[in-house]
Structure formats: structure tokens, C-alpha cells
Rosetta silent file (secondary structure, phi, psi, omega in degrees, C-alpha in Angstrom):
SEQUENCE: QVQLVESGGGLVQAGGSLRLSCAASGDVFSIDAMAWYRQAPGKQRELVATLFTRGATNYADFVKGRFTISRHSTGGPVYLQMNSLKPEDTAVYYCNAYLRNSYYWGQGTQVTVSS
SCORE:     score description
SCORE:     0.000 S_00000001
   1 L     0.000  156.712  173.152   12.938   -3.894   -4.237 S_00000001
   2 E  -133.544  166.591  172.915    9.320   -2.810   -4.859 S_00000001
   3 E  -126.017  144.100 -178.159    6.725   -3.662   -7.329 S_00000001
   4 E  -128.740  132.211 -174.303    4.306   -1.240   -8.784 S_00000001
   5 E  -124.330  122.314  173.222    0.873   -1.712  -10.255 S_00000001
   6 E   -90.646  145.048  173.213   -1.004    1.131  -11.958 S_00000001
   7 E  -149.483  171.985  177.678   -4.769    1.421  -12.499 S_00000001
   8 L   101.970  -10.090 -178.921   -7.379    3.986  -13.415 S_00000001
   9 L   -71.082  174.100 -176.192   -6.614    4.853  -16.981 S_00000001
  10 E   159.520 -165.877 -169.282   -9.282    4.957  -19.699 S_00000001
  11 E  -111.562  121.182 -175.436  -10.946    6.961  -22.292 S_00000001
  12 E  -138.016  155.375  170.026  -12.389   10.399  -21.314 S_00000001
  13 E   -72.455  155.798 -179.956  -13.526   13.512  -23.164 S_00000001
  14 L   -63.337  133.050 -174.588  -11.552   16.703  -23.188 S_00000001
  15 L    95.444   -8.382 -179.472  -12.336   18.668  -19.943 S_00000001
  16 L   -90.521 -171.747 -173.997  -13.008   15.535  -18.070 S_00000001
  17 L  -138.199  155.046  179.576  -11.147   14.017  -15.201 S_00000001
  18 E  -147.210  150.963  177.009   -9.490   10.674  -14.246 S_00000001
  19 E  -123.719  120.892  172.211   -7.654    9.466  -11.091 S_00000001
  20 E   -93.463  150.710 -179.773   -4.829    7.158  -11.556 S_00000001
  21 E  -127.197  149.234 -178.279   -3.674    4.937   -8.714 S_00000001
  22 E  -136.574  109.010 -179.207   -0.308    3.326   -8.095 S_00000001
  23 E   -95.531  119.185 -178.150   -0.083    0.402   -5.574 S_00000001
  24 E  -106.080  146.465  171.381    3.425   -0.402   -4.338 S_00000001
  25 E  -138.702  156.712 -177.706    4.507   -3.659   -2.559 S_00000001
  26 E   110.222 -131.427 -178.484    7.822   -4.888   -1.248 S_00000001
  27 L   -85.253   57.388 -169.267   10.141   -2.427    0.550 S_00000001
  28 H   -68.290  -32.601 -172.916    7.711    0.381    0.508 S_00000001
  29 H   -78.830   -6.862  170.635    8.960    2.075    3.584 S_00000001
  30 H  -102.574   15.691  179.321   12.311    2.663    1.985 S_00000001
  31 L   -78.630  121.278 -173.021   10.950    4.612   -0.909 S_00000001
  32 L   -82.941  -34.683 -175.301   12.487    8.162   -1.154 S_00000001
  33 E  -162.688  142.891  175.273   10.025    9.557   -3.835 S_00000001
  34 E  -109.355  147.723  178.869    7.234    8.461   -5.976 S_00000001
  35 E  -149.657  161.483  169.431    6.508    9.889   -9.401 S_00000001
  36 E  -120.001  126.800  173.712    4.268    9.673  -12.496 S_00000001
  37 E  -111.588  166.571  172.112    5.666    9.803  -15.938 S_00000001
  38 E  -138.421  156.365  172.194    4.068    9.680  -19.378 S_00000001
  39 E  -146.784  123.324 -178.498    4.892    8.696  -22.815 S_00000001
  40 L   -99.935  160.132 -177.832    2.887    9.519  -25.860 S_00000001
  41 L   -50.289  133.528  176.458    3.358    7.703  -29.219 S_00000001
  42 L    66.276   10.053  173.053    6.735    8.797  -30.955 S_00000001
  43 L  -122.833  158.556  178.055    7.814   10.835  -27.895 S_00000001
  44 L   -68.031  152.490  169.890   10.194   10.491  -25.027 S_00000001
  45 L   -66.277  140.054 -178.737    8.958    9.544  -21.594 S_00000001
  46 E  -134.003  151.111 -173.693    8.474   12.728  -19.598 S_00000001
  47 E   -80.649  142.159 -178.156    8.125   13.412  -15.861 S_00000001
  48 E  -115.998  -45.158  177.826    4.654   14.621  -14.875 S_00000001
  49 E  -164.420  151.407 -172.454    4.717   14.901  -11.124 S_00000001
  50 E  -133.033  145.068  175.209    6.834   13.857   -8.176 S_00000001
  51 E  -130.669  120.088  178.976    5.867   13.239   -4.409 S_00000001
  52 E   -91.410  158.840 -173.058    8.736   13.118   -1.961 S_00000001
  53 L   -50.224  -42.364 -173.826    8.740   11.221    1.243 S_00000001
  54 L   -86.639    0.925  166.599    8.138   14.308    3.457 S_00000001
  55 L   107.116  -10.529  179.602    5.151   15.336    1.345 S_00000001
  56 L   -67.617  152.642 -179.432    6.724   18.072   -1.041 S_00000001
  57 E  -125.769  160.407  179.012    5.523   17.846   -4.578 S_00000001
  58 E  -149.045  134.926 -174.248    6.819   18.933   -7.895 S_00000001
  59 E  -125.649  148.535  169.658    4.940   19.312  -11.172 S_00000001
  60 L   -66.251  150.325  175.198    5.726   19.673  -14.924 S_00000001
  61 L   -61.764  -32.104 -175.173    4.629   23.092  -16.183 S_00000001
  62 L   -72.976   -7.101  177.178    2.328   21.488  -18.560 S_00000001
  63 L  -126.542   -0.152  173.096    0.112   19.991  -15.756 S_00000001
  64 L   -52.656  129.273 -175.731    0.380   22.651  -13.137 S_00000001
  65 L    80.142   -3.963  176.286   -3.033   23.576  -11.696 S_00000001
  66 L  -117.551  -39.602  179.085   -4.711   20.485  -13.347 S_00000001
  67 E  -110.148  145.303 -176.443   -3.100   17.516  -11.855 S_00000001
  68 E  -121.943  125.624  174.323   -2.546   16.521   -8.231 S_00000001
  69 E  -100.961  133.291  177.300   -0.159   13.904   -6.948 S_00000001
  70 E  -156.165  162.800  175.023   -1.009   12.536   -3.414 S_00000001
  71 E  -144.950  138.427  176.472   -0.850    9.754   -0.930 S_00000001
  72 L   -78.051  -30.291  175.802   -2.994    9.208    2.044 S_00000001
  73 L  -155.405  159.383  178.847   -0.473    7.375    4.154 S_00000001
  74 L   -58.007  123.280  171.845    3.167    6.161    3.995 S_00000001
  75 L    94.615  -15.801  177.533    3.408    2.945    2.024 S_00000001
  76 L   -85.572 -179.202 -176.348   -0.117    3.340    0.663 S_00000001
  77 L   -59.224  141.463  170.096   -1.206    3.901   -2.905 S_00000001
  78 E  -100.797  134.761 -169.987   -0.118    7.030   -4.755 S_00000001
  79 E  -111.194  158.127  162.820   -2.762    8.802   -6.777 S_00000001
  80 E  -132.507  104.336 -178.517   -2.741   11.266   -9.727 S_00000001
  81 E   -89.500  122.009 -178.722   -5.844   13.207  -10.010 S_00000001
  82 E  -116.190  118.730  179.735   -6.117   14.636  -13.409 S_00000001
  83 L  -116.204  162.009  174.161   -8.608   17.430  -14.175 S_00000001
  84 L    52.449   48.194 -171.521   -9.297   19.554  -17.089 S_00000001
  85 L   -68.250  149.382  178.357   -7.752   16.821  -19.454 S_00000001
  86 L  -122.148  151.556  176.193   -6.673   17.804  -22.949 S_00000001
  87 H   -52.611  -30.382 -178.792   -6.092   15.626  -25.930 S_00000001
  88 H   -78.698    0.675  172.123   -2.446   16.208  -25.705 S_00000001
  89 H   -77.897  -15.660 -174.900   -2.588   14.483  -22.145 S_00000001
  90 L   -60.396  123.575 -174.442   -3.079   11.187  -24.159 S_00000001
  91 E  -173.888  169.800  161.016   -0.197    8.827  -23.182 S_00000001
  92 E   -89.932  133.037 -175.816    0.711    5.743  -21.284 S_00000001
  93 E  -109.465  123.443 -177.069    1.206    6.838  -17.674 S_00000001
  94 E  -108.044  137.163  170.399    3.881    5.075  -15.590 S_00000001
  95 E   -88.680  146.042 -177.197    4.297    4.992  -11.923 S_00000001
  96 E  -139.526  133.013  179.084    7.881    5.334  -10.650 S_00000001
  97 E  -124.323  142.862  174.639    9.577    4.736   -7.342 S_00000001
  98 E  -117.144  122.015  177.441   13.098    5.744   -6.247 S_00000001
  99 E  -150.359  138.920  172.832   14.767    3.843   -3.404 S_00000001
 100 L    53.975   46.131  171.585   18.367    2.830   -2.524 S_00000001
 101 L    62.143   24.017  179.370   19.692    4.681   -5.680 S_00000001
 102 E  -131.382  149.633  178.260   17.376    2.555   -8.083 S_00000001
 103 E  -103.151  136.774  174.601   14.375    3.381  -10.116 S_00000001
 104 E  -121.304  141.542 -166.116   11.358    1.052  -10.263 S_00000001
 105 E  -129.985  141.049  164.684    8.657    1.163  -12.940 S_00000001
 106 L   -84.791 -179.409 -176.130    5.087   -0.148  -13.241 S_00000001
 107 L   -78.382  -14.078  178.525    3.670   -1.532  -16.417 S_00000001
 108 L    96.625  147.619  177.133    1.846    1.543  -17.327 S_00000001
 109 E  -135.360  135.505 -175.611   -1.835    2.550  -17.850 S_00000001
 110 E   -81.809  136.001  172.747   -3.313    4.084  -20.942 S_00000001
 111 E  -122.331  123.388  176.116   -5.038    7.468  -20.864 S_00000001
 112 E  -127.334  126.619  179.408   -6.819    8.650  -23.967 S_00000001
 113 E  -107.686  118.682 -178.979   -8.463   12.069  -24.202 S_00000001
 114 E   -92.429  151.168  175.197  -10.842   12.635  -27.092 S_00000001
 115 L   -95.322    0.000    0.000  -11.546   16.073  -28.406 S_00000001
């Protein structure tokens, strides 16, 4: 099992930047992939970006070129650098880990982008 704790959310003006962090604890070296999801009010949770164990990444079309998922070391925090933020990026952002055929979630962090 793993436990995930997100941080770094907040209020930012359109065009600004934020960096989210996700700290994992527990069986971190068994994690196959880490991802960021988001959920806006009244909408379904959607995948934003994925970081696979060997370093490959994948992004939703609506964040390509603006967001970057990264990690400095295996088992270390996973980051989501968000640039050129838009009001439609406003959502609760969740960290997700996949290991041993199970998904684990953090509690979420609010990102609000004002116009």
C-alpha cells in the first residue's frame, strides 16, 4: 500500500503558474505509475498527466505544452508544473498511484484560476 499527500494548490491569476507536489509513503518502490487527475465542480474526474516508472510520460490534450509531470528520484515526490493556467483549469487536483493492480488516491488539492 501507499499513502499520498498533495500540496501546492492555491489561487492564481490566468496566465500564472503553480507547482503541485505529491509525496508518497509506504511501498513506493512497487509503484508502476503515478498520475495527476482533476475534477471540476459538476464534472467527472479526468486524467491530466501520467509518469511511468521508466520515465515515459503522457498528457491530456488540454494540458500539452503547458503542464509537466516529473520526479527527481524513484520513490521521491512527483510534481506537476502548471504554466499558462486558464480559468478552465480550476479543479481539485488528485495524485494517483498504480501498483499491484490497485489504485491509490490522495486527498486532493484545490487549484483556482481567476480570469
